[in-house]
N, C-alpha and C positions, 0 to 999 in steps of 0.2 A: 269468452266469459271464464273459461278455465284459468286463463292467465290472471284475471282479476281475483278469482277465488284463492289461487295459490299465493298471490302477492300479499294477501291478508296474513299469511304465515310469516312474511318478512316483518310485518308490524310487530308481531310477538317476539320474533327472533331479535330484532333491534332493541326492543324494550327490555327483554330479559338480559341481553348483553350489557346494556347500560346499567341496569340495576345490579347485575353481577359485579360489574366494575366498582360500584360503590361499596358493596358488602364483602366481596371475596377477592381482593386484589392479589393475594398470595397464590391463587390457583389459575390465574389468567394464562400463564405460559402453556399449560397443558391443553387448555381449550384451543388456543391459537395453533398449537402443533397439529391437533386433529383437523382443524379447519383448513390449514394449508394442504394437508393430504387430500381432503375432499375436493378442493379446488383443482389440484393437479390431476386428480383422477378424472374429473369432468372434462378437462381439456384433452387428455390423452386417450380416454376410452369412450368419449361420447362426441365431443365437438370435432376433433380431427377426423374420425371415421365418417362423420356426416359431411364434412367438407370434401373428403375424397370421393364420396358417393355422388355428391352434386356436380363435382368437376367431371367425373366419368359420364354421368347421365346427360349433361348439357354441353359437354366438350368445352368447358370454360378454361381460361388460362390460369395456371397455378401461380404465375408471377404476381398477378393482381391480389390474390388472396394472401400471399406471403408479405406483400407490401402492407396490406391492411393489418396483418398480424403485428408486424414491426411497429406500425403507427399506433396500434392499440397499446402496445407495451410502452413505447416512448412517450406518447402523449400523457398517459396517466402518470408516468414517472416525473415528467416535467411539471405537470400541474401540481402534483403532491409536494414535490420538493420546493417549488416556488411559493406555494401557499404556506407550507409549514417551516420554511427555512428560518423565518424570524423566531418561530417557536423553538427550533432546535438551538439556535444561538443563545436564546434567553435562558435555556436550562443551565447554562454555564454560570449564571448569576442568580443566586437564590432570591435576591431582593429586587430583581428587575422583571416584574410581571405586570402585564396589562390585560385587564378583562376583555377589551375589545379584540385582542388577538385570538382569544379563545372563542369569542362570538363569531368572528370572521371564519375561523377554521371550521366551526360547527356548521355554519351556513354552507360552506364549500362541500362538506360531507353530505349535507342534505341534498344539494344539487346532484352530487354523484349518486346518491341513493335513488333519486328520481330516474336517472339513467339505468340503474339496476332494474327498476320496474319495467322500463321500456324494453330492456334486454329480455325479460321474461316473455313479454308480449310478442316480440319478434321471434323468439324461439318457438312459440306455438304456431307462428305463421309458417315456419319450416315444416314441423310436424309435432304431434303430441309428445313423442319420445324425447325429442330435443328440448321442447318446452319444459317438460318435467325435470330433466337433468339440469337445465339452466336454472330452473327455479330452486332446485336443491343447492346448487352452487351459490346462488344469491342469498338464500336463506342462511346458509352456513357463514357466508362472508358478512352478511348484515349483522350477525351477532357481534363480530369484531367492530363493525361500524358504530354500533351502539356503545361499545366499550370506549372506542376512540373519542366519540362525541363527548361523553361524560368526562373522560380523562383530560381532554384539552380544555374543557370549560373549568374544571376544578383546578388544574395546574396553573391556570392564569387568574386564580383568585376570584372566580365567579362563584356565586352562592349555589348550594346544592339545589335549591328551589329553581333557580334559573337553568341549571344544568338539566333538570328534569323536563322543563318546558322545551328546551332545544332537543332533548332526546325524543319527545313526542313528535316534534316536527320531522326529525330524521326518520322516525318510524312510519309516518304517514306518507312520505314522498314516494316510496316504491309502489304503493297502491295507486297513487295518482298517475305514476308513469305507466304502469300496466294498463290502467283504464284508458289512457290516451291512445293506445295502439288499437283500440276497437274502432277508431275513426279513420284508419288508413291501412292499406295493404301494400307490401313491397313485392316487386318481381323477384324470381329466384336468382337472377343475375346480381341483384343487390344483396339478397339475403346471404349468399355465399361470402360476399365481402364482409357483411356484418359478422358472420360466424368467425372469420379470420380476425377481425378487429376485436371481437369479444374474447377470443382465445388468447390474444396478446395481452389484453387487459387482465384476464384471470391469471395468466402466467406471472405477470408482474406482481399482483397483490398476493399471490400464493407463495412464489419462490423468492421474490425480492423484497417483500414488505412483511407479510405475516410470519413466515418461517424464520427469518433472521431475528425478528422481535421475540419470537417464542424462545429462542436460545440465547438471547442477549444477556440475561441475568440468571436463568435457571436451566441451563442446558443439562439434559439427563437422558438416560436410556429410556425412561418412561415417556418422555416427550417425543423421542425418535419413534418409539413403538406406536404412539398414538397417531403420528403422521403416516406411518405405514398402514395402520388400521384404517385411516381415512381413505387412502388410495385403494386398499383392498375392498372396502365397502362399496365404493363407486364401481369398481371392476365387477363385483358380483351383481350389483343393481343393473348395470348395462347389459349383462349377459341374459338377464331375465326380463328386461323392459321390452 
């Protein structure tokens, strides 16, 4: 039940991110820089130590975990690029926009957000500390999901009203994902693979997606400082959790 309660915070994070994207487009890069630091901090100071502990405790093979990590990184990379490749090409032509591309992309982000909620629930199946830190990572990441949902909808000439409806869908799906994990429990041998997969996923969205985007148009010392602050924040939290 802790997972479901924390997943409610993702609803507000996603919603605020989307509304922020509508009203404060000039400040998005700094928020994204901080978010990337939070995600990287969770991977290196929480998930990796937990993986090492589970491997030692149960004498698991580290090879399987590393394969899961690489798959988590590459699968999300492939899905994101294949889903958004049409969007990327269309940006080259100002008059070549299709509302259905924005809708399809927003639906894909909603599906991804559902898995974010599942990730929170599975994190709590490992232990409360992992669940809490995974939830923090997802909450931070879902802020950018909300921004991306609105941005993709509006870029492809959908109305602000329709963008808000899809933002609501994206905000609800993590709660549904976390709720679904109340009905099944996974063995530790699978949970350690999940942690590897989720670490790869977070590495991708933090280092290869959000961080480059934060510096694409507004690279600055302040943005770098906010990334370092995000990493430091998670380091401090994991020392006291």
